[in-house]
N, C-alpha and C positions, 0 to 999 in steps of 0.2 A: 461656451458650447456645452449643452447637456450631454452627459454620458448615459449609456444604457443601464438598465436595472441590474443586469448580471455583473457588470464591472463595478457598479456602485456597491453592490452587496459584497463582492469580493474584497474591495478596498475599505469597506466600512465608512463610506462617505455618502452624502446625498447626491442625487442624480444631477443637480445643478451646481455641484461643487466647482470652485475655480480650478482652472487647469493647473496652476502651480500647486494647489493642495493635492490634486489627483496624482501629479508626478512625484510629489514628496512622499505621499502615502505608499505609492507603488515601490519607490526606492526603499523605504523603511521595511516594508513587508519582504521584499526580495532579500534584503540583508538578514532579516530575522530567519527566513526559511533556510538560509545557507549557514546559519550560525550554530555554534555548539550549545546554544541555549535550548534548542529543540530536543526534548527527551527522546530517547530511542524508540519509545512506544508510538511516537507521533511522526517518525521520519517519513512514512508513506504519505500521510496527510500533508506534510510540509512540501514534499516534492510535487505532489499533485497540485497544490496551490501555486507553486512556482511555475509549473507548466501552464497553468491557467493564465498567470500573469504574462508569460511569453506569448501565448495565443492571443490574448487581448491586445497586447502592444503591437503585435504583428499586423493586425487589421482593425484599428480602432473605430472604423465607421461601418463595418460590415459584420453584423452579428452572426449571420449564417456562415460566413467564411471563417470566423473565429471558431465556431463550433466544429467545422470541418477540420481546421488545423489542429485543434485539440484532439479530435478523434485520431488524426494521423500520428500525433505525438504519442498518444497512449498506445496505439497499435505498434508503433516503432519500439516502444519500451518493452512490450511483450515479446516481439520478435527478437530483439537484440539480447534479451535475457541478461546473463551475467556480465556482458560488456557494459551495459548501462549502469550496472551496480557499481562500477568503478568510477563513474562520472562524478563531477564535483557539484554541478548546479543543484542546489536545493536539498542536498542530503542523499538519502538512499531510497529511491522509489521502490525498488524491489523489496526492500525491507518493510513489508506491509506493517500495519498496526501490529505491534509485537505480539506474536501468537500467544505469549504467556503473560501478557500484562495483567490479565484478570486474576492470575494465580500468584504473582510475585512482583516486587518492585522492579522498575526498569533498571538494567544492569549498570548504566553510567549515571543515573540520576535517581537514586533510591528514594529520595525524599519527594520526588515529583509525582503528583497524582496523575492517574490516567484519565484524560478528559475525552470522552467520545466526541467525534466531529458532528455538529448539528446537521440534521437532514434538511435539504431544500425540498419541501413538500411539493411546491409547484413543479419543480423539475422532475421529481419522482412521478408525479401524476402524468406529466407529458410522456415520460419514458414508458410508463406502464401502458398508456394508450397505444404507443408505437408497438410495444411487445405483443399486445393483445391483437392488434390489427395484422401484425406480421410476425408469426411465431418464429421466423428465422432471422429476426433482427438482432444479430449478434452484438453489435455495438450498444444497442439499448440494453440488452440483457447484461452485458459486461458492466456498463455504467451503473445499472441498478444494483448488481451484486457488490460492486466496489463501494457504492454509497452506503449501503447497509453494513458492509464490512467495517469501514472506518468509523461508523457510528456505533459499532459494538452490538448491532442487532443481528446476532449470529444466525438464527433460524431463517430470517428473511434473506440474509446473504446466501445461505445454503440453497434456499428455494430458487432464487434467480440464477445463481451460478450453476446449479444442477441442470437447469434448462439450457444454459449455454454449452455445457459439456455434452449434453445429449446431441447437440448439433455438431460440435467440434470436440471429439474425444481426445485430441492432442493438445488442448489448451492447458499447458503446464501450470500457468499462474492460477487459472480458475480451479483446477484440481487441488493445487496447494492451498488455496484460500478456503475451499470447502473443508479440507483437512483441519486447517487452523480453527475455523468456526466450530467444527465438530469437537476439537480438543477443548475449546472454551465452554462448550456445553457439557463437558464431562465424558464425551464419547471417545475414549482413548483408542480403542481398537479401530474404530472408523478412521480416526486421525492417522494412525499408523498405516493402515491399508492404503489410504489416499496418498500419503506422503511417499510411500514406497512405489505406488503407481506413478506418481509424478517423477520420481527419481529414475524409474525405468525409461521414461520418455526423455528425460534430460539429466543424465548422470552428473553433469557438471554444474547443476544449479545450486549456488551457495545457500539460498534461502531454505531449500528443502533439507540440505544437510544440517543447517542450523536448527531447524525445527525438530528433526529426528534426534539431534543431540539432547535437546531439552526433554523430549519424550523419554529417552533412555535414562537420563539422570533422575527423572521423577518416577521411574519404575519402583516397585516394591519387591525386593530391595533394589536400590539404585544400581544401574549398570553403568558405572562411572567410566570404565574403559571404553565402552562403545560410544558413550557421549563425547568423551575427549577426542576420539577418532573422528567423529563427525565435525566437531568444532575446529580441529586442526585442519581438516579438509577445507572448511570455509576460509581459513586464513590463507591456505595455499591457492585457492581458486580466486579470491578477491582480496589480495593483501592490503590494499590501500583504502578499503571501503569502511564505512561505519559499521557494517554488519560484521566485518572481520574484527573490528575493535571490540564489539560486543562479545564475539566468540573468544577473543583473547582474555577478556574480563572473566568469562566463565571458566576458561582453562586455568587461570590464576587462582580461581576460588575452589578448584577441585584438585585432588591429589592423584597422581598417576596410579 
């Protein structure tokens, strides 16, 4: 039985691939997304792909239902915040593409290159049409922003996520991601202001604390004490997460 184009693209197989091959590939990818082989800079991408696999498997013959399920999964991720950060499946979804990957090696895989996630141009075109027809289409704006974010196209990510925040000024993840994109464009003041705004909305968000820690340690001169305080907070808020492991690595590399 042929599978749809979205699933075939996700699994890297042809649309008429045998069921056994589809299942094998699905299992291999699920195991990879959960493994320690995924560099910290790609944790967000790995978790997003894992969620797509779950959505695809939950409704293998109903493309629209799969899309709706994925939307619900992603919405739940945003609402649950730091609780999801402690989840096991697929790594750390909240730990977006490492905010600092363009500036330094990944903390637990220094030799690993940062590989931007390829864009699905067809999907982006569809989402763009939705957003233009309905300026209040939050799900479309969010997916557009996330897609450009994990692709490392920072300005595009900012453009779409800013439209989302204009609709919902309490979307902590979008605000945080705009800050991250700004940081990677060299706009440190904008990044700081945005991350502090996100922190005001969600004082217990580990990713925001992690991001601020790096901002402080890369100040001139470095504010190591402030950075260590932020990273220690990450460890306290999400002790069993990959993000906490990255924070511990940074704590070990700096002196009190």
